[in-house]
N, C-alpha and C positions, 0 to 999 in steps of 0.2 A: 748365477743370475736367475732370479725367480722366473718361472714359467718357461725357462730354457731347458730342454731335455736332450740328452745325448744317448743314442743307442747304436752300438756297432759302428761308431765313427760318423754317424749321421746326426744332424741336429734338427730339433723340432720346437715349435712354439706349442706348449700344452695349455689350452684354455681351461680354466676352472669351471665347475658347474654354474657358478654365478655369472661368469663371463659369457658362457654359452647362452644363458637366458637373455643376455643383452646383445646378442648378435655376433659375438666372437666365435672363431672356430680354430681348430688345430691347423698349423701350417708346417710344411716341410722345407728345409733349406739345403738339403744334401750335406756335403762335407765342408761347405764354406762357413767357417766359424765367424768371420768378420761380418758377413752378410746377416747371419743368424742373430748375432748380438745387436746389430743396428736395428733390425726389424722387431726383435723382442722388446727392445727399449722403447721404440715408437708405440707398440701396442700396449705396453705397460703404462706409459704416460696417458694414453687415451682412456684406459680403464680407470686410472686413478682420478682423472678428471670427472668421469661419470660418477664414481663413488663420492667424490666431494660434493657434486651437485645434489646427489641423493641425500647425503647427510644434511646439507643445508636445507633441503625441502622438508626433512623430518624434524627439524628443530622447532621448538616452540616459538611462535611469532614474537619478535622483539616489540614489546609494548610498554616499556618502562616509563615513558613520559606520555603526556596527554596526546600530543600530536601523533605519536606512533600508535597509541591505543585507538584513536579515531580512525587512522588509516587501516588498521587490521579489522576493526568493526565494519567498515564500509566494504571490505572484501569478503565478509562472511555471508554466505548465502542464507542461512537460517535466520540470522539476526538482522540482515539488511537486504540482501539480494532479492528475496522472494516477497518482500513487503510491497504493498500498493504504491504506485508512483507518488501519490500525494504524501504518503508516510515517509518515503525516502527523501522527498523534498523538504519535509519538516525537519528530518534529522540533519540534512545538509545545512539548512539555514541555522539551526541551533549549534551545530558543531563548529561553524565558522566563528560564532561568538565565543564559544567555550575555548576554542583553540587560541583565540586572540588573548584571552585572559590567562590560560593555564598551559599553553603550548609546550613549554620546556620544563614544566613542573613535574616532579616524580609522582606517579599515580599512587604509590604506596604512602606518600607523605600527606596526602589530601585528608583533611579532617572536617568534621561537621561545621566547625566555625568558619572554615573557608567557604563552604557552601552557603552559609547564612550571609557572609560578607558579599559574596558574589551576587546573591539575590538582591540584597539591599542596594548594591551598586547599580544593578539593572534598573531598579525602580527610581533611583536617584538621578540617573541620566535621562529619564523620561520614558522608559519602556512601560507600556501598559501592563496591568495585572495579568491580562490574558497572555501577552507576549512573554512576560517573565516566567509565568507558570509553564508555558510551553517549552521554554529553554531548559527549565529545571527538570521537566519530565524527561527530556533527552539526556540530561546529565545523570539522572537517576538510572536510566537504562544503560548508559555507558558504564557506570559503576557496577551494575549488575553483571555486565559482560566481563569486567575485570575480575569478578569473583569466578566466573566461568573459566577464565584462563588461568586461575590460580595466582593472580597477582595480588589480590586482596582476599581477606576473610570476611569482610563486612561491607555494607553499603552505607557510607556516611551521610547520604542525603535521603535515605529511606524515611518515609512518614514525616518529613519536615513540614512544619506548619507554615502554610503560605496563604496569602490573601486570595479569597475566592472571587474570580472575576464575574461580572454580571453576565448571565447567560443570555444568548440571543433569544429574542422573542418574536422575530419577524415571521409573519405568515402571509401566504398568498390569498387573494380573493378568488373565488371560483371564476369570476369574469376574466381575471388576469391569466389564469391557467388556460382558459378556453381561447383567449386571444393569442397566446403563444402557439398553441396547437394549430390554430387556423393559419397563422402567418407561416409556420413551418410547412404546412401542407400546400400552400399556394405559391410561396416564393414571391417574386416581384422585381422591382427595380429600386436600386439605392438612389440617394439624392444626387450622386455623381453620374447617374445614368447607367451604371453597370447592372447587368442582369443578375438577380439573385435566384439561383435554382431552388426548387422546392426541396425540403429535407424531411420526408416522411419518417425517417429514423428518429429525428428530434421530437417530432409530434408524438410518435409512439412511446418514446422513453418518458416524456412528460406525462402522458396519459396513464402509463403504468405506475409511475411514481405517485401520482395523485390518487389512484385507486388503492394502491397497496402499501404505501409508506416505505417501500424498499429503498435502501441507499443506492447511489449511483453505481457503485462498483458491482452490486448484485444485479442491477438491471442490465448493465452492459455485458454481464457474463451469462445472461439467460440463453438457454438453448430451446429449440422447438420441441424436444421431447418432454420439456417441463410444462408445456401448455396442454391442458386436457379438454379444451373447448369452452370451459367455464371459468377456469382459474389457473394458477401457477403453483407447482410444487417446488419449493425453494429451500435450499440449505444455505443459510447466510454465511458470507465469507468470514465475518467477525464472529467469534465464539460468544454469543450472547446467551441464549437459552440452551445451546448445544443440541438443538433438535430441528428436524425438518418441519417446515410449516406450509400450509396451503392457504393461498390468498385469493379471494374472489376478484373478478374483473367486471367492470361496468359494460353495458351493451356497446357504448362508444368504443372502448378499447378493444373489445372482441371483434367489432366490425373492422377496425383498422388492422388488427392482426390477420383476419381472414382475407383481407385485400392485399396483404404483403406477398411479394414473390420470394420464395425460399431460395436465396442465393448461397446460403451458408447454413451450417448447423446452429449458428448463433442467430438470435432474433433481431437484435439491433446491429445493423451493419451500415457502413458508409456507402452513400450513393456514388461516390467517386470511383471506388475500386471493388465494391462488393465484399469488403472484408470487415470483420468486427472492429470495434474501437478499442479492443484489448488485444494483447499479444503476450506470449510467454517470454519473449525476449525483453530483458529489463529496459534497455534504452528505447526500443521501438514502442514498448508499452507506454512509457512516459510521454512520448511524442503523440501517440494516438489518443490517449486520454485527454491531453491538453487540447487536441483538435476538437473533440466532442464538446468540451467546455467552451471553447472559443466560438463554435458555431451556435451553441445554445445561447450564449450572451448576445450574439448578433440578432437572433430572432426575438429575444426578450426585449431588446431595444426597439426593434421594428414593431413590436406590439404596443409600444408607447410606455413601457415601464421603465422609469428613470431611477427609481429608488434602488438602493443597494439590497437586493434580495437574490438568493442563490438557488441553484438546483437542489441543494441539500435542505433548504428551507421548505421544500415541498413535502418532505418527510414529516416535519413538525406540523405543517398545515393539515395533512391527512389525519394524523393521530389526534390533533386538536379537534378536528371536525367529528371524529368518532366519539371523543369524549363529550363534546358539546351536544351530540345527538343522543346521549344517554347510555353509551356503551360502558360496560363495567371494566374494571381493571383487568379481569381475566380475559375479557373479549379483546381488549386493546393489545395485551401482550401476546395473544394468540396470533395477531397480525404482525406485531413488531419483532417477535422472536426473543424478547427479553424475558427474564425470569420474573416471577410474581413479586419478589422483593426488590426489584430494580428501581432506580430513581427515575423511571420512565415518565411518571406524572410530573416530576419537578423539571426535568430537562426538556421534554418534547411537548407535553400536553399543556396548553395555555388556555384555561377556561375563560370564556367571555360571558356576556350578558345572557346569551342563549342557554348556557350551561346552568346559570342561576335560575332562569325561568323553568327549565326542565326539572331542576331539583325541587323547586316550589310546587310544580305540578304533581310530582310524585308524592309530596307530603299532603296533597289535597287542597292547595291554595286555589282560590278562584278569583277571576277578575271582578273588580267591583262594578256594579251596574250603574 
């Protein structure tokens, strides 16, 4: 019997080096062979169970069909776990649709024509160009992950020609921005009579967004050591220009910052528990970010703004105002963090009448008398 050793009529369980690393140790049974065999058999079964578990853990994840591949993807920290909660929600939404169509289909058998037919079906059943393109983006990412796992050698939906959805062009007015800031600072009462406490954190986040054009995730991640009294040193979460940027702040924002009590290393913290609206824990982070968005929408409504305009639209507003005020592309990207050849002017900067007037002024146009 393996691991059973006999010396001078005495019997021992002899643990191997690998077994000792996993908590096993040598045992002595005296001259009782029956007892020795029973105990060695028991210990051997325990060891084989541990080895089987280890072998299973070391195997390549089973991802032969789409539903399995999606499951493995969602358990991968680098590809899914560390992403922003909004990104994970977008993946989850798209994967539900993809799994409905291709759940039991072999990943290896998927061809480009299947991707085209899938996109056409999405559009035919009424999905907007924006929604269909978002789902296809997740499918493309999933196929790239299949290459990572060695399941495929190519990405059949890479660079597929898709209809370009109309970009959002909504911008805030300065009056709307100020109204939200004021409502968040003072609080008040709802129509139901419930008291609405003030939320300086929302006011400060909106004010920083309007000054700097920073995305929400970057604003919520700001720490006090990034504030130098005049502006913020920021290394944006998304790899746009791949560089640290410095963004100036308005006197109003600086005043709000200086009046804040430092309850955390983070600047934007919840008034309820003094904690930031972000968290390293995946599920907690998702809940806290939703909490910020929900409270923001509440004060947007209290400010009398009924149209569908988002916190992210403040970014477009700030960059548009910089452009309309005569800022060059170099000056705009120094604030946005994008590279000089980025599509920043197409996506975010929406020139208006003032931009045209500034351009004419630079050419020397004069008003008629």
